[in-house]
VMD Tcl script that draws the C-alpha trace (Angstrom):
set ca {
  {102.43 134.88 49.55}
  {104.37 132.00 51.09}
  {101.20 129.97 51.70}
  {100.34 130.17 48.00}
  {103.89 129.20 47.03}
  {103.46 125.82 48.74}
  {99.81 125.19 47.87}
  {100.50 122.76 45.01}
  {103.06 120.90 47.06}
  {100.73 120.34 50.01}
  {97.81 119.39 47.78}
  {100.00 116.76 46.11}
  {100.64 115.22 49.56}
  {97.19 115.64 51.09}
  {94.30 116.10 48.70}
  {92.19 119.08 49.66}
  {94.64 120.33 52.30}
  {95.77 123.93 52.51}
  {98.67 125.80 54.08}
  {97.46 128.15 56.81}
  {100.79 129.59 57.99}
  {104.52 129.32 57.39}
  {107.61 130.15 59.43}
  {111.25 130.28 58.36}
  {113.32 128.12 60.70}
  {117.02 128.16 61.43}
  {118.69 126.03 58.80}
  {122.07 125.13 57.43}
  {124.18 127.17 55.07}
  {123.04 125.29 51.98}
  {119.31 124.81 52.68}
  {116.23 126.81 53.63}
  {114.02 125.25 56.29}
  {110.36 126.22 56.70}
  {107.62 125.08 59.06}
  {104.30 124.63 57.27}
  {101.03 124.65 59.21}
  {98.53 122.60 57.25}
  {94.77 122.22 57.54}
  {93.69 118.83 56.21}
  {90.51 118.17 54.28}
  {88.91 116.45 57.31}
  {89.46 119.51 59.48}
  {92.47 118.15 61.35}
  {95.69 120.17 61.50}
  {99.31 119.10 61.17}
  {102.72 120.67 60.99}
  {105.40 119.77 58.46}
  {108.97 120.80 57.75}
  {110.11 121.71 54.26}
  {113.85 121.51 53.66}
  {114.58 123.29 50.39}
  {118.05 123.08 48.87}
  {119.68 126.33 47.88}
  {121.68 126.78 44.69}
  {125.12 125.29 45.22}
  {123.89 122.88 47.89}
  {126.97 121.04 49.14}
  {125.42 118.14 51.06}
  {123.76 114.91 50.00}
  {121.07 114.88 47.36}
  {117.51 115.21 48.60}
  {116.82 111.65 47.46}
  {119.74 110.21 49.44}
  {118.82 112.12 52.58}
  {115.21 110.94 52.20}
  {116.24 107.27 51.98}
  {118.63 107.68 54.91}
  {115.95 109.24 57.10}
  {113.53 106.45 56.16}
  {116.00 103.82 57.33}
  {116.96 105.65 60.52}
  {113.32 106.25 61.42}
  {112.59 102.53 61.05}
  {115.59 101.67 63.25}
  {114.41 103.89 66.07}
  {116.86 106.78 65.77}
  {114.91 109.95 66.69}
  {114.72 111.68 63.31}
  {111.85 113.39 61.51}
  {109.82 110.95 59.44}
  {110.36 111.77 55.75}
  {107.13 112.16 53.79}
  {108.11 113.36 50.33}
  {111.08 114.17 48.16}
  {111.31 115.85 44.78}
  {114.30 116.68 42.60}
  {112.41 117.31 39.34}
  {111.74 121.01 39.77}
  {108.09 120.42 38.94}
  {106.67 121.61 42.26}
  {109.44 123.88 43.52}
  {112.45 125.24 41.69}
  {115.01 123.38 43.81}
  {115.15 119.86 45.27}
  {113.35 119.48 48.59}
  {112.33 117.16 51.41}
  {109.11 117.24 53.40}
  {109.23 115.77 56.91}
  {107.17 115.61 60.04}
  {107.64 118.52 62.43}
  {109.16 117.67 65.80}
  {108.76 120.28 68.50}
  {111.85 121.14 70.49}
  {114.62 123.63 71.09}
  {118.32 123.51 70.28}
  {119.17 125.61 73.33}
  {121.25 123.99 76.08}
  {120.83 125.81 79.42}
  {124.26 126.52 80.88}
  {123.21 125.24 84.32}
  {122.21 121.88 82.79}
  {125.26 121.43 80.59}
  {126.50 118.28 82.37}
  {123.25 116.38 81.87}
  {122.96 117.49 78.26}
  {126.52 116.49 77.40}
  {125.87 113.04 78.85}
  {122.76 112.72 76.66}
  {124.69 113.91 73.61}
  {127.35 111.25 74.19}
  {124.71 108.53 74.57}
  {123.00 109.64 71.35}
  {126.28 109.67 69.47}
  {126.96 106.13 70.66}
  {123.47 105.06 69.51}
  {124.13 106.53 66.07}
  {127.48 104.78 65.86}
  {125.84 101.47 66.83}
  {123.23 101.71 64.07}
  {123.12 98.73 61.72}
  {124.76 99.85 58.51}
  {123.86 97.05 56.10}
  {120.40 98.51 55.45}
  {121.60 102.07 54.89}
  {121.80 103.64 51.44}
  {125.28 104.01 49.99}
  {127.09 106.79 51.85}
  {130.51 108.37 51.38}
  {133.41 107.02 53.42}
  {135.24 109.04 56.07}
  {138.29 107.00 57.08}
  {141.33 109.27 56.96}
  {141.86 112.94 57.89}
  {145.08 112.92 55.84}
  {146.07 114.11 53.27}
  {143.05 116.44 52.91}
  {143.96 118.29 56.11}
  {146.87 119.97 54.30}
  {144.34 121.86 52.17}
  {142.89 123.46 55.30}
  {145.78 124.14 57.67}
  {146.48 127.86 58.07}
  {149.46 129.55 56.49}
  {152.36 130.88 58.53}
  {155.72 129.64 59.75}
  {154.30 128.79 63.19}
  {152.33 125.93 61.61}
  {155.28 124.41 59.76}
  {156.39 122.04 62.57}
  {152.90 120.52 62.69}
  {152.78 120.19 58.91}
  {156.20 118.57 58.91}
  {155.09 116.12 61.58}
  {151.86 115.25 59.80}
  {153.92 114.50 56.70}
  {155.75 111.77 58.63}
  {152.59 109.90 59.65}
  {151.73 106.65 57.90}
  {148.78 104.26 58.03}
  {146.37 106.90 59.35}
  {143.26 105.39 57.73}
  {140.57 103.90 60.00}
  {140.70 100.10 59.76}
  {137.98 98.91 62.15}
  {134.34 98.26 61.21}
  {132.89 101.45 59.69}
  {130.24 103.19 61.78}
  {127.38 105.42 60.74}
  {128.47 109.05 61.16}
  {126.10 111.97 61.46}
  {128.81 114.21 60.04}
  {127.72 117.44 61.73}
  {126.81 116.53 65.31}
  {126.51 119.84 67.14}
  {123.91 121.63 69.30}
  {122.01 123.26 66.41}
  {121.33 119.83 64.93}
  {119.72 118.52 68.11}
  {116.20 119.28 69.30}
  {115.58 118.96 73.03}
  {112.26 118.56 74.81}
  {111.83 118.10 78.56}
  {115.57 117.56 78.99}
  {115.82 114.74 76.42}
  {116.84 114.67 72.77}
  {113.64 114.69 70.74}
  {115.30 114.64 67.31}
  {118.62 114.60 65.51}
  {118.28 116.65 62.33}
  {120.27 117.72 59.24}
  {121.86 114.49 58.01}
  {123.18 115.99 54.77}
  {126.82 115.15 55.66}
  {126.26 111.61 56.94}
  {128.94 109.06 56.10}
  {130.41 105.71 57.09}
  {133.74 105.59 58.83}
  {135.66 106.54 61.95}
  {133.36 107.48 64.86}
  {136.06 109.72 66.35}
  {135.48 112.14 63.48}
  {131.95 112.74 64.83}
  {133.28 113.16 68.35}
  {135.84 115.69 67.10}
  {133.09 117.77 65.46}
  {131.04 117.78 68.67}
  {134.10 118.76 70.72}
  {134.98 121.77 68.57}
  {131.39 123.03 68.35}
  {130.88 122.70 72.09}
  {134.09 124.62 72.69}
  {132.74 127.58 70.72}
  {129.68 127.75 73.00}
  {130.76 126.47 76.39}
  {134.54 126.63 76.46}
  {137.37 124.15 76.45}
  {136.07 122.21 79.46}
  {133.03 121.06 77.47}
  {135.35 119.26 75.03}
  {136.74 117.13 77.83}
  {133.30 116.54 79.36}
  {131.76 115.06 76.24}
  {134.92 113.02 75.60}
  {134.75 111.57 79.10}
  {131.04 110.82 78.67}
  {131.61 109.12 75.30}
  {134.52 107.11 76.74}
  {132.16 105.51 79.25}
  {130.57 103.65 76.33}
  {133.42 103.18 73.84}
  {137.19 103.29 73.81}
  {138.75 106.56 72.68}
  {142.22 106.66 71.12}
  {143.30 110.14 72.22}
  {146.05 110.40 69.64}
  {143.68 109.54 66.82}
  {141.10 111.93 68.27}
  {143.75 114.66 68.20}
  {144.36 113.92 64.51}
  {140.66 114.37 63.76}
  {140.62 117.50 65.93}
  {143.32 119.03 63.73}
  {141.28 118.15 60.66}
  {137.93 119.44 61.95}
  {139.30 122.66 63.42}
  {141.45 123.37 60.36}
  {138.50 122.87 58.02}
  {136.29 125.05 60.22}
  {138.65 128.02 60.25}
  {139.18 127.57 56.50}
  {135.47 127.70 55.60}
  {133.83 129.77 58.34}
  {134.19 132.97 56.35}
  {131.49 131.55 54.06}
  {129.01 130.85 56.87}
  {127.57 134.35 57.17}
  {128.58 134.74 60.81}
  {128.55 138.03 62.68}
  {132.13 139.42 62.75}
  {132.49 139.13 66.53}
  {131.24 135.53 66.54}
  {133.47 134.57 63.62}
  {136.51 136.07 65.36}
  {135.71 134.09 68.53}
  {135.21 130.82 66.65}
  {138.36 131.34 64.62}
  {140.42 131.88 67.79}
  {139.03 128.71 69.35}
  {139.56 126.69 66.18}
  {143.19 127.78 65.92}
  {143.77 127.03 69.60}
  {142.25 123.58 69.05}
  {144.68 122.89 66.21}
  {147.61 123.97 68.36}
  {146.58 121.84 71.33}
  {145.92 118.75 69.22}
  {149.21 119.31 67.41}
  {151.08 119.15 70.72}
  {149.42 115.81 71.51}
  {150.33 114.41 68.10}
  {153.94 115.54 68.18}
  {154.40 114.17 71.71}
  {152.76 110.79 71.19}
  {152.30 109.78 67.56}
  {154.99 107.57 66.07}
  {156.71 108.71 62.90}
  {157.58 106.72 59.85}
  {158.53 107.28 56.26}
  {157.37 110.64 54.85}
  {154.02 110.61 53.09}
  {154.33 110.55 49.31}
}
mol new
graphics top color blue
foreach p $ca { graphics top sphere $p radius 0.5 }
foreach p [lrange $ca 0 end-1] q [lrange $ca 1 end] { graphics top cylinder $p $q radius 0.2 }
display resetview
């Protein structure tokens, strides 16, 4: 039984406690997420979240994510409080995190989309304004080139964009690096009473260009709410920070190209995958037009 599977783990955290119920929650591609209902030795009850890495986990190590969540929780970013981490395999076969459970829903009601997009933009700004000197060492995300060439689709119709991208120089981000969530989309936000209760799944966090985060949010919102949602969150974000639309288009090419390259591995329903692939390809095309009409060219990339 699932409750017995986690008995040793919970007893190691809370002596005399027992698991009374479990529920599998929606999680990422590379992790299982479970809610654990726990009865403590004093008769009180609590709820925890277990994030268990799958084989081939592609994100940060459990230890790095634990230390990042600790720092963010102390700085007031609404994240689950991390309680335990283990990478030894002594309690469970794979590395895991245990965190506090935060009640909420990732659903965004269509009739409240404007208010929710405004809140998403504000939260993204708050993340990007987080003090970085106390954070654990994170990977850097400064330049969408040259990696984007690994993801762009095949076909002669894409050759003009590839040729243009090959002429771009000095595309690396040069301003002060910002904390990036790395996967800022509706499923990684928990809402309660119209406000963001928690930002979850920090396994792709990095330091670098904040427009990369905005590009991710734009593409994911397009899948769910259409092209207009991309512009809405961009406009909302631009009320707090300047947005270089040409650079945003460069990140949009990168994010959409990577999405259509990898989405076959995400276990999506065929109809949903076809829809997302169409929107991703359209996003590449639209951003490509912006780049070819506004970005200066220079010497070809080596």
